[in-house]
N, C-alpha and C positions, 0 to 999 in steps of 0.2 A: 529543393523541395518547394513546390508551388502549391500543391494540394495535399492535404493530410487528412486522414480519417481517424477518428477516435472511437473505438469500440468501448462502450461503457462511459459515454460522454457525460452522463448525469451523476456519475460516482464522484467521490471526493477527489480522487486523482484525476479523473476525466475532466472535471470542471477546471482544475488548475491547468491541465494541458491545453484545453480549448482557449483559456485566457492568454496563456503565454505564446501559443501559436499565433493567435490573432494579433498580438502586439508586434510580432515579427512580420506582419503582412502576409502570412500564409493562410490561404483559404482552408477553412475547417469544415469537414463533413462529419456530422454527428450521427453515430450509429448506436442503436440501443432500443430499449422498450418504451422510453418516455415519449409523450405525445409530440414533443418538439423535435424529435429525431428526423434527420434527413432521410434515413433509411431505417425501417423497423427491423430489428434483429433480436431474437430471444435465444439465449444459450440453451434453452430447452428444446428449441426447434419449432416453437409454436407459431412464429410469425415470419418465418423465412420467406423472402421474396427475391427474385432474380435482381441483380444489381446492374443498372445502366450507368451508374456514376463511375468516374475515373479518378484515381488518386495515386500519388507517388509512394506514400508511406502509410502503413496501418499501425497505429498505437493501440495495443490491446491491454486494457486495464479493467475489464469486466471479469467478475469471479463470484463464485459461491464461497462463503466463509462459514459453512455449517459445521456442527460438531461431529464427534466420532460415534454418535449413536447410529444404529442401522439406517434410520431414515436420513440422518445428516450425511452419512457416508455416501449413500446412493445419490443424494443431491449434489455432493461435491464431485463425484466421478461423472455424473451426467452433464453437469454444467461446465466443469473445468477441463475434463479429459475428452469426453466423447464429442464435444462441440468442435474440437480442433479440425476435423475433416471438413466441416461446414465452413469454418473460417478460411481454410485454405481454398475452398471453392469460391468463396466471396472474393478473395484476392485474385484468383484467376479471372473472374468475371470483370474485375475492375482494372486489370492490367497492372496490378500492384506487385512490385518485386522486392519489397522491403517490409519486414515486420519487426517492431520493437515491442517487446513483451514485458509487462510488469510482473516479474516473478517474485518469489519469496525465499528468504533464508530457510524457511521450513522445508524446502525441497531438497536440502542436504540431509542425507540419512542420519547423520550424527548430530544434527543441530539441537534437537530436543532430546534430553537425557532419557526420556521414555520411548524414544523411537519415532517413526513417522506418524504424523497425524494424517487423517484422510485428506485434509486440505492440502498439506504439503506434498503428499504423494500424488494426488490428482493433478496438482500444478506441475510436478516433475514429469508426469506422463505426457501432459500436453506440451511441455517444453521439449521433450525428446522427439515427439512427433513433428513438431514444427521444424526443429533443427534438421531432422532427416529429410523431410519432404521438401523443404526450401532449398536444401543443398542439392537435391535431385533436380530442382527447377533452375539451378544456378541463380537463386535469389538470396537476399541477405536476411539473416536472422540474428537478433541480439536479445538476450534476456538479462534484465537487471534484477537481481534477487534482493529485494528491499528488506531492510530491517523494519521495525514497527513504525508506521507512519502516524503523524499527528498533524493537527490543523488548528486554525484560529477560531473556527465556528462550532466546534464540538461534534462534528460528524464522526470523528475518530472513535467516539465512545462505543459505537456499534461493534468495533473490533478490539478496542482497548478499554474495557469497562473499568478496570482498576485505575488506569490513568485518568479516566473521566471522573471517578470518585475522588481521587486525590485532589484534582483541581477544584472540584465542586466544594469539597469540605474545607479546604484551605481558603478558598475564595469567599466562603460564607461564614468563616470563623467558627466552624463546628469542630467537635472532637471526632477524630478518625481512628478507628481500630484497624490496623494493618496486619496482614499475615507477615511472618518473618520471611527473609529472602535467603534462598540457597545459592543465589548467584545474581549478578547485575543484569540490568536491562539497558537497551540501546534504542534511541528514538531519533527519527529524521522528519523534518518538516515536509509536508506534502509538496510545497512549491519547489523545494530543492529536488525532490524526486522527479517532478515534472520537467524541471530544467535539465536534469541529467538525461532523461529519455529523449528530449529534443536534441541535445548535443550529440547523443549516441547516433541518432538518425542522420544528423548533418555530417558527422564524421564517418558515416557508413561503418560503424563499429559492428564486429561480428563476434559471437561467442557468448559465454555465460559469465556474469560478473556479480560477486556479492557487493552490496552497497550498505555501508554503515556510517554513522557519524563517529567522531573520534572521542565522544564522551560516553562513559559507562556509569550507570547509577544503580545502587541498591535502592529499592523502592522507598525505604524509610529515609534515605539520604535525599531523594527527590522530594519527599514530603517536607522534610526540614527546609529545603530551599524554597518550596512554594509557600509555606507558611511565613517564612521570613520576607519574601518578596511582596506578597500580597498584604502583609501586616494588618490583618483584619481580626486578629485574636484567634482563639481556638488552639487546639494542640493535637498531636498524634501519639499513639502508643502501639506497641506490638502486642497482638493477642495470640498467644502461643497455641490456643485451641483451633485457630484457623489453619487450613492447609497451606504450607509455605509456597511462595513463588518458586517454581522449578528452576533448576540449573539449565541454562541455555549455553550451548557450545558455539559461541560466535567465532567465525573464521578470522584469520589474521586480516588486518586492514589491507584491502586490495589496492591495485594500482589505478583503479578507475578514476579517482579524483584527478590525478596528474594527467592521465590520458585525455580527459575531457577539459582540463584546465579550469577547474571549478572547485570551490570549497563551500561547505554549508554556510548559509547567511547568518544563522542565529545560534548562539549557545543556548542551553536550557534556561539560564538565568535571564538572558535577553528575551527568550520566548515567553516566559511567565510575565515579564514586564510589559511585553506587547499585548498579551491578553488583557491585562489590567487597563492599558491605554485604550484598547479597542472596546472595552466594556462588554466582552463576550463571555466572561467567566460563567455567567448564569446559564449558558447553553451546555455546560458540562454537567455530568452526573453519572449515575443516579445517587441520590442521598438515601441509601438504603442499608448502610452497614450498621449492624447492632454492635454496641460497645462491649 
């Protein structure tokens, strides 16, 4: 792999990918909507241009994370599912024969106890089209279905608002009113996710793989850990009036870690200590939970 393209290069995962690829001496082509992209590409199809750039691997980590409202569902299907044919066209134009896709555990029908979300279903539809089409082209396709991703700079709060609240309240010594938990949560650092995508590309891995850390936390357990590590005062309590965190049916730990000869770099306790050392806790939030 000498030339790699990152679709969604300005996203949380995309930035980590670009950084780790560059460290390996791999030329990175940034694809997306931001002004510094090497190629402008919008999942809505508003800025498509023919591609004269050539690359060996496409890392796809752009997505819509809208809700299940009628408007949100339309956006998810438009950006996550219907864009697949245009991404395949982009690969054809660039002579690219390998796609590594940032999937989601929510694409498993039984992951959420309430059934598919439009986000999970729309990503599953794209995943299926990529797998079928690239197989017809004798090209390589791999989807890593990630658990909930977190980072050092607070970008994850867009998709993990309760995690952001937990860090912000514990980090500022405020009182946090948490919903109860019907099941645990699983989190993975974005740099681990990026490293796995690169290793999957280098090993020419094919297929669909769930990706989880080996730590599972009820949210109040995680709050307890954060308050203890940050040691800035404050406390948490469970508010039974709030809608509980749903049960998530996490798959059994897969063989991916051993296949790619890699393990997560940080435990959750080490992660919280790192946030304190980096002094980035104030980037998390929002501080909006009534007691």
